[in-house]
N, C-alpha and C positions, 0 to 999 in steps of 0.2 A: 504495501499500501506506499504508496508517496502523498507527503506532506507537503502542502501549500502553504507558505506566511506570506502574509500580507507586510507592506514595508515596514509598518507601524511594529509589529512581529519583530520584523527584523532589523532592526534598531534597538528594540529593547534586548532582540538574544545577543548582540552585542556589546553590548553597556555590559552589561552580565560578567561575557566573554573578558571586556579590558578590567572589570573591577576584579575579580579573581585571580585574573593574569594568565590566565590556559592558553595554551598553545606559547607562552614566553618563559621568557627569567628576565633579572637583572640579576649585573653585580654588580657591588656595592665596592665605593672606588674606595684607597686605602688613605685613611685620617689623614686630612694636611695636604692630601696629594686629586682632590673633587674638581671635576672644572667648573669653572665658573658657572651664572646663567650665560642662557644664550651663545654656548659655547657647543654642539653637540655632539658628546661626548662614543666615538665611532666604535671604542671598544674599553674592555677595563687593561689598567697599564697601573703598574704599579714600580717604585723607583727600584726595588728589589727586595722577596719577602727575608726578610730575617727575623719575623716573630719568634719562629722554632728555638733561636737560641739566642733572644735580648738579655738575655740572665747572666752571656755570657760575654758581653757585650762590658763587661769592667774597663773603671778606666783605670790608665799606668796610675804607677803616682809620682808620686808631684818627683823625686829625686829621677826617675826614667824616664819621667820625659824631659827634665832639665840635660839630662845626660847629652843631645845633641846640640845644643847651646853651644857652640864650640864660637870662641870669637869672632869666629867668621865668620860663620851664619847670624851673630846677632849685627855685624858688619852689614852684611847684605838686606838684614830686614829693617835696617835704619832707625829702630824704634829708638826712642829714647828714653821710654818705660816699657817695660814688659812688668806683665801680670800676670801670677797661676788663678786663674778661674775658678779653681779645686776640683776641677771635670776632666781633666785629660789633656785642656788647648794654655793657650796666653793671652790675656789681652793685652793690646797693643797703641799703647800711648791713648791711654784710656778711651778705647774704640774710634777712638776720628779717623780719618783718611783722610788723606788730600786728595782722590777721585774727583773729578769734574760730573759731575752729574745734573749740574745747567746745560742738554746741549739738546737741541732741536737736531735730530740727525731720523736716517729708518736704522731698524733693529740690523745690528752686527753682531758679527763673534768671530774673532782673529787668535790663528795660536802661532807663538812664536820659540823656535830654538835656542838653547845656545852657544857659544860658538864653540861648540864639543859635539853637540847636533844633537843633547838630551832636551828630549819636553821642559820647555819652564818655564810660558807663560799662555796663562786665556785671558782676553779680553771683552769684554764684551759690554755691548748698551739693547736691555732687553726691555721686552713689554711685554702682554696678554699673548700676542701673537706669538712669540718664538714659545712659546712651553707645548712641551709633544707629553699627548695623553697615550698616543698609538703603542703599542708590544716591538722591543725593537724587531722580532721576525717579522714584524708588517713594511717597515720600515728601510728591510733590508741593514740595518744596525744590527743584526741578532750575535751570538756567541760564536767565536773566533780560537785558532788558536795555538794565533799569534804570542808571542810572549816581549814584554819589553826587556830591555834592558836590567841584568841583576834581578831575574824571575827564577827565584829556583826556589820551589814550592815547597812546604813543606806537610804534611797532613797529618793526620788522627794525635794533634797535640791535642796538653791534658792542662788541669787547671784555667779553662777560658775557651776562648775561640777555640775550634779544633785545626783549622788552617793558618796561615802564616799572611797569605798574600794574595792581593786584588790585581786585576791590571786600573788602576785611578787614575780617573779621568783629570784633571784641571776640567775644563767647561762640562759639567752635566748633562745627557743627553735631554731629563726632566729639562732642561731648563734652556738650550737650544738649536734638537731635536725640529722645531718647525721653522728654521731659518736654513731657507731653501741654496743647496750650493755646500755648505758647512757639512763635516765627516763626524760624526757622532758615535762612528764605531770604534769598536774595542781593540778598533786595529793602527787605530790610525798612530801614527809614532810623536808626531810631533802636541797629539791632546795627550798621550797615556804614559802613563808611571808607575813603578815598581809601587806597592804601598800595602800598607799594613790593610789587615779586615778590620781593627779596629778602629784606621784614622779615617778608614773608606767609606762602614759602614753603619759607627754610634751615632744615632739619635734623637738623645732625651736628652734634656735638661742638665743632669747627673751625669752627661758621658757624653762629652760634647767633641765626635767627629766629625767629618764633615757632611756627612750625611744633612747632620743639625743644623747649621750651616745655612749649606742649602735650603731646607726646607722653611726657613726663614724668607727666600728669596721666590720659593714656591709659593708659597703662602702673600705677597705682595702684588707677586705678577698675575696670581689669581685673583688680586682687589684692584688687580685697574692699574696697577704702576708702573711706571717707570724706572728703572734700575741698571746703574752702573754699574757693572761686575767685573772684578780680577781675582784672579786665583797666579798666582808664581812659585812656582818646587822650588827648593831654596837645600843644596847641592855644599855640600864640607869637600872644598877640592875637587881632585878628577873621579870620586865617589861615584858609583853610577846607581845607586839609592838614596833621593832623595833625603834627607834630614827632617823635610817635613815641608806645608801647607805653604802657604805663606795666600788669604783672602779676605779679600776686603770686599763691603758692598753699599750701593749709597744710591736713594732713590730719589728721586726728582723734587718728593713733595715733602725728603725732609723725617717721614718717618719711620726710614729705616738706617740703619749708618753697622756698620761692622768692623773693627780689625784684628783680627785672630792670626792666632799662628799654633798652626797643628800637626803635633809631633809627628812625625814616623813611628811610631813603636806601637808591642803593644805585651802587655805584661807576663804574656807566657812565654817569650820569646827572645832570644836574645840575637841581634844581626849584624852581622862585616860589612858593610852599607860601601865597602872599595867594590866587592865580589857579588852583594847579596846574599851570602849563606849565614842561613841559621843552623840558631843553636836554643834546643828547647830550654827552660827554666821550669823554674817552681813543677815540676811533674812529681 
């Protein structure tokens, strides 16, 4: 037997289906990374899912963090005031930066290598259009086997994060992945250096790795702010592995500003920065 429904009945059935969510699904975005109103979310995107080992993202001790602050590193930071923040990083010059955010320009992102060819600096002028919410694999920036210099990985570590290194970006995919022509992949030798898992992944106010500071910029962009952003990897001499990342941000409206140094350390390892070799500790 065939049933015929008039248009009024059909509309009623469709409304019930929409209300119950039948035939579809909803993906909840990561907190702090939701697409702003007015932007269609093409697919769920997450910076990375670190929730399964967030308890392992314990910040380094002050002594361990200070171990990379050699005279040469401090000279490169050019800060008259360096203050431990109690959560793994250092605040430079009372969080004030000399970045010029009072500019009128189209968004951009550029990388610079140093005289030794090492990934050195990422400099960007960002707005909401530069944000990327799509998965890396959808944009041709998925996983890679390429390794930056000094990437001598160590697995099955105890007493914290189970691996030593990530492919550490200067300019993060979520911030600049919307800029046409910029290579936001994990195999861009001008934008990727060897970075500890803690320094890259830690993202809470009690464990302030690079992801934490990027999150402040992501939030600002989602609020339709314009942000000048710069990340400079600091190397001590000829070392292959950077001592840490000097991260600066300043919004045009002045609501966001910071100037910090995230040391490239991790509580359960010791690093030979000249080669990248890792020694497990606290096991």
